[in-house]
C-alpha positions as CSV (number, residue, x, y, z in Angstrom):
1,X,120.3,76.7,255.3
2,X,119.6,75.0,258.7
3,X,121.6,72.1,260.0
4,X,120.1,68.6,259.9
5,X,122.8,67.3,262.2
6,X,124.9,69.1,264.8
7,X,127.8,67.1,266.4
8,X,130.0,68.5,269.2
9,X,132.9,66.6,270.7
10,X,131.1,63.2,270.3
11,X,133.2,60.4,271.8
12,X,132.7,56.6,272.2
13,X,135.0,54.4,274.3
14,X,134.8,50.6,274.5
15,X,136.8,49.2,277.4
16,X,139.4,51.8,277.1
17,X,139.5,51.7,273.3
18,X,138.6,55.1,271.7
19,X,136.4,54.2,268.7
20,X,135.2,57.8,268.0
21,X,137.4,60.6,269.3
22,X,135.9,64.0,269.9
23,X,134.2,64.4,266.5
24,X,132.5,67.7,265.7
25,X,130.6,68.2,262.4
26,X,127.6,70.2,261.2
27,X,125.7,68.7,258.3
28,X,123.2,70.9,256.4
29,X,119.6,70.0,255.5
30,X,119.5,68.3,252.1
31,X,123.3,67.5,252.1
32,X,124.7,64.2,250.8
33,X,127.5,63.8,253.3
34,X,130.1,61.0,253.2
35,X,132.2,59.4,255.9
36,X,135.2,57.8,254.2
37,X,137.6,55.5,255.9
38,X,138.7,51.9,256.3
39,X,137.0,49.2,258.3
40,X,137.5,49.9,262.0
41,X,138.0,53.6,261.6
42,X,134.8,54.5,263.6
43,X,132.3,55.3,260.8
44,X,129.7,52.7,261.9
45,X,130.1,53.6,265.6
46,X,129.5,57.3,264.8
47,X,126.3,56.4,262.8
48,X,125.0,54.2,265.6
49,X,125.3,57.0,268.1
50,X,123.5,59.4,265.8
51,X,120.8,56.8,265.2
52,X,120.4,56.3,269.0
53,X,121.7,52.7,268.8
54,X,124.7,53.5,271.0
55,X,125.0,55.9,273.9
56,X,127.9,58.4,273.6
57,X,130.6,58.3,276.2
58,X,130.8,62.1,276.0
59,X,129.9,65.0,273.7
60,X,126.5,65.9,272.2
61,X,124.7,65.4,269.0
62,X,121.4,66.6,267.6
63,X,119.5,65.2,264.6
64,X,116.7,67.4,263.2
65,X,117.0,69.5,266.3
66,X,116.5,66.6,268.8
67,X,119.3,65.5,271.2
68,X,120.2,61.9,270.6
69,X,120.5,61.2,274.4
70,X,117.6,63.3,275.7
71,X,115.1,62.7,272.9
72,X,115.9,59.4,271.4
73,X,112.3,58.5,270.4
74,X,111.9,61.8,268.6
75,X,115.2,61.2,266.8
76,X,114.0,57.7,265.7
77,X,110.8,59.2,264.3
78,X,112.7,61.4,261.9
79,X,115.5,59.1,260.7
80,X,115.8,56.1,258.4
81,X,118.7,53.7,258.4
82,X,120.0,51.1,256.1
83,X,122.4,48.8,258.0
84,X,125.6,47.4,256.7
85,X,124.3,43.8,257.2
86,X,121.1,42.6,255.4
87,X,118.0,43.0,257.6
88,X,115.1,42.0,255.3
89,X,112.8,39.0,256.0
90,X,113.5,36.6,253.2
91,X,110.2,34.7,253.9
92,X,108.1,37.8,253.1
93,X,107.6,39.5,249.7
94,X,109.1,42.9,249.0
95,X,105.8,44.6,249.6
96,X,105.2,42.7,252.8
97,X,108.6,43.9,254.2
98,X,107.6,47.5,253.5
99,X,104.1,47.0,254.9
100,X,105.5,45.6,258.2
101,X,107.9,48.5,258.5
102,X,105.2,51.0,257.9
103,X,102.9,49.4,260.5
104,X,105.8,49.8,263.1
105,X,105.6,53.5,262.4
106,X,101.8,53.6,262.9
107,X,101.0,54.5,259.2
108,X,97.4,53.8,258.3
109,X,96.4,51.5,255.4
110,X,95.7,54.2,252.9
111,X,99.0,56.0,253.6
112,X,100.9,52.7,253.6
113,X,99.6,51.7,250.2
114,X,100.4,55.1,248.7
115,X,103.9,55.2,250.1
116,X,104.7,51.7,249.1
117,X,103.9,52.5,245.5
118,X,106.0,55.7,245.7
119,X,109.2,54.0,247.1
120,X,108.9,50.9,245.0
121,X,108.7,53.1,241.9
122,X,111.7,55.2,243.1
123,X,113.9,52.1,243.3
124,X,112.4,50.4,240.3
125,X,111.0,47.4,242.1
126,X,107.3,47.8,241.4
127,X,107.1,44.7,239.2
128,X,108.9,42.7,241.9
129,X,106.8,43.8,244.8
130,X,105.0,40.4,245.3
131,X,108.0,38.2,244.9
132,X,109.6,36.6,248.0
133,X,112.8,38.4,249.0
134,X,114.7,35.2,249.0
135,X,114.4,35.2,245.2
136,X,115.9,38.8,245.0
137,X,119.4,39.5,243.7
138,X,121.9,41.2,246.1
139,X,121.3,44.6,244.3
140,X,117.5,44.2,244.5
141,X,117.7,43.5,248.2
142,X,119.8,46.6,248.7
143,X,117.3,48.7,246.7
144,X,114.4,47.3,248.8
145,X,116.2,48.2,252.0
146,X,116.6,51.7,250.7
147,X,112.9,51.8,249.9
148,X,112.0,50.5,253.4
149,X,114.2,53.2,255.0
150,X,112.1,55.8,253.1
151,X,108.7,54.5,254.0
152,X,108.0,56.8,256.9
153,X,109.2,60.0,255.2
154,X,112.5,60.4,257.2
155,X,114.2,63.8,257.3
156,X,117.6,62.1,257.6
157,X,118.7,58.8,256.0
158,X,121.8,56.9,257.2
159,X,123.4,54.5,254.6
160,X,126.0,52.3,256.3
161,X,128.2,50.8,253.5
162,X,125.2,50.6,251.1
163,X,127.2,48.9,248.3
164,X,129.4,46.6,250.3
165,X,129.8,43.2,248.6
166,X,128.0,44.2,245.4
167,X,129.5,43.9,241.9
168,X,130.7,47.1,240.2
169,X,127.8,47.3,237.8
170,X,125.2,46.9,240.6
171,X,127.1,49.4,242.8
172,X,126.9,52.0,240.0
173,X,123.1,51.4,239.8
174,X,122.8,51.9,243.6
175,X,124.7,55.2,243.3
176,X,122.1,56.5,240.9
177,X,119.3,55.5,243.2
178,X,121.0,57.3,246.1
179,X,121.5,60.5,244.0
180,X,117.9,60.5,242.8
181,X,116.3,60.0,246.2
182,X,118.5,62.8,247.6
183,X,117.0,65.1,245.0
184,X,113.5,63.8,244.7
185,X,112.9,63.2,248.4
186,X,114.8,66.4,249.5
187,X,116.4,64.3,252.2
188,X,119.6,64.6,254.1
189,X,121.8,61.5,253.5
190,X,124.8,60.5,255.6
191,X,126.8,57.8,253.8
192,X,129.6,55.7,255.2
193,X,131.9,54.0,252.8
194,X,135.4,52.7,252.3
195,X,135.1,52.9,248.5
196,X,136.9,56.2,247.6
197,X,135.2,56.4,244.2
198,X,131.8,56.1,245.8
199,X,132.4,59.1,248.1
200,X,133.9,61.1,245.2
201,X,131.0,60.5,242.9
202,X,128.1,60.9,245.4
203,X,129.0,63.3,248.2
204,X,128.6,67.1,248.5
205,X,131.2,66.9,251.3
206,X,133.4,64.1,252.6
207,X,135.0,63.6,256.0
208,X,138.0,61.3,256.1
209,X,138.0,59.4,259.4
210,X,141.1,57.6,260.9
211,X,141.4,56.1,264.4
212,X,138.1,57.7,265.3
213,X,139.2,61.2,264.4
214,X,138.2,63.5,261.5
215,X,141.5,64.2,259.7
216,X,140.0,66.1,256.7
217,X,136.7,67.6,255.8
218,X,135.5,69.4,252.6
219,X,134.0,69.0,249.2
220,X,135.8,66.3,247.1
221,X,137.1,68.9,244.6
222,X,138.4,71.1,247.4
223,X,140.1,68.2,249.1
224,X,141.8,67.2,245.8
225,X,142.9,70.9,245.4
226,X,144.8,70.7,248.7
227,X,147.2,68.3,247.0
228,X,147.7,71.0,244.4
229,X,150.2,69.6,241.9
230,X,150.3,66.8,239.4
231,X,151.2,63.3,240.7
232,X,154.1,61.6,239.0
233,X,154.3,58.0,240.2
234,X,157.5,56.0,239.8
235,X,157.5,52.2,240.2
236,X,160.9,51.2,241.5
237,X,162.4,47.8,240.8
238,X,163.7,47.3,244.3
239,X,162.9,48.9,247.6
240,X,163.0,52.7,247.3
241,X,166.6,53.9,247.8
242,X,166.9,56.3,250.7
243,X,169.8,58.2,249.0
244,X,167.6,58.6,245.9
245,X,164.7,60.0,248.0
246,X,167.2,62.4,249.7
247,X,168.5,63.5,246.3
248,X,165.0,64.3,245.1
249,X,164.3,66.2,248.3
250,X,166.8,68.9,247.2
251,X,164.6,69.9,244.3
252,X,162.2,72.7,245.2
253,X,159.8,71.8,242.3
254,X,159.1,68.5,244.1
255,X,156.5,69.6,246.6
256,X,155.8,66.3,248.4
257,X,156.9,62.6,248.3
258,X,155.1,59.5,249.5
259,X,156.2,55.9,249.3
260,X,153.6,53.1,249.1
261,X,153.0,49.7,247.5
262,X,156.4,49.8,245.8
263,X,155.8,53.2,244.3
264,X,157.2,56.7,244.9
265,X,154.6,59.4,244.4
266,X,155.8,62.9,243.7
267,X,153.7,66.0,243.8
268,X,155.1,68.1,241.0
269,X,153.9,71.2,239.1
270,X,153.8,70.8,235.3
271,X,154.5,67.2,235.8
272,X,154.8,66.3,232.1
273,X,157.8,68.6,231.6
274,X,159.6,67.1,234.7
275,X,159.4,63.4,233.8
276,X,162.6,63.4,231.6
277,X,164.5,65.2,234.3
278,X,163.3,62.6,236.9
279,X,164.4,59.8,234.7
280,X,167.9,61.4,234.3
281,X,168.1,61.8,238.1
282,X,167.1,58.1,238.6
283,X,169.7,56.9,236.0
284,X,172.5,58.9,237.7
285,X,171.5,57.4,241.0
286,X,171.6,53.9,239.6
287,X,167.9,53.5,240.3
288,X,165.8,51.3,237.9
289,X,162.4,52.8,237.3
290,X,160.0,50.0,236.0
291,X,157.2,52.4,235.1
292,X,156.2,56.0,235.3
293,X,152.7,57.6,235.2
294,X,151.3,61.1,235.4
295,X,147.9,62.0,236.7
296,X,145.9,64.7,238.4
297,X,145.3,64.4,242.2
298,X,142.5,62.0,243.2
299,X,140.6,61.5,246.5
300,X,142.9,58.4,246.9
301,X,145.8,60.8,247.0
302,X,144.0,62.9,249.6
303,X,143.5,59.8,251.7
304,X,147.2,58.9,251.3
305,X,148.2,62.5,252.2
306,X,146.2,62.6,255.4
307,X,146.3,59.0,256.6
308,X,149.7,58.0,255.3
309,X,148.5,54.9,253.5
310,X,146.3,54.1,250.6
311,X,142.9,52.8,251.6
312,X,143.8,49.4,250.2
313,X,146.8,49.2,252.5
314,X,144.5,50.2,255.4
315,X,142.0,47.5,254.5
316,X,144.7,44.8,254.9
317,X,145.8,46.1,258.3
318,X,142.6,46.4,260.5
319,X,144.3,44.3,263.2
320,X,147.3,46.6,263.1
321,X,145.0,49.6,263.7
322,X,143.5,47.9,266.8
323,X,147.0,47.2,268.1
324,X,148.0,50.8,267.5
325,X,145.0,52.1,269.3
326,X,145.8,49.9,272.3
327,X,149.4,51.1,272.1
328,X,148.2,54.7,272.2
329,X,145.9,53.9,275.1
330,X,148.8,52.5,277.3
331,X,151.3,55.2,276.3
332,X,149.0,58.2,276.8
């Protein structure tokens, strides 16, 4: 299978701040590829370079065989993009928004009418086509933006945080539209998100991006398999005792330990048989365990493993990330 996107050492620096740091990825034709990471990790900057909205500082990238710096017009002809922020004209109807977009791509009237019917049917908005967009719900607007991005038959579609701000039920509906258009339109989709469940549910492969770098890349199942063992999570009443952690570290059947959000997560084989032993160890150490849970590894655990924090912790510390990048700048 040919590659829809080829990225080699792509880098973007803003006033000394490295937003995207020597990223190299190949994305196959027809793949639904996810970029997972917190706000400020570099996802949108990477998408903007691939969509020719930003010039790279260094490195190369090709979309459908066209170089993003040497052939930007050809790249734009073969891509569609749904921006993170709303970009519809609320004073026009749904159909008028699509018609205007199609005219910008030089589509004749017959082709425009045919394609509008197809994409409105795909996102189930045919009966709302002549209603002003200002009267659409948030989910309807997002579906119309997806329809608009498909009007000119793009080979590659960029979805930048497509469900940001939507309620859980509407988000699920958008997921189904994205999966269907990937299959029905035979289109390559690159999706950026900071919703872990979204990446897990939708994507053939996921790249976890942190501080502008790709820190993990594989199919969601394969990424979860890298964790390997069951996860036993202990909620500790006080801050996690260092002596207790050191004591646990002596047991070979505990593969990994991570502290976060007042919990101590242990990677353990045959976790259900080890819980009584863990409780005995905690009791002997004088550690009060408020709750204990057992589960299989999730993509959240993968994120925690590679980034060192849960994505929820990352979301609350975007400013800290910027400070850390600046610190790295001055110390390197």
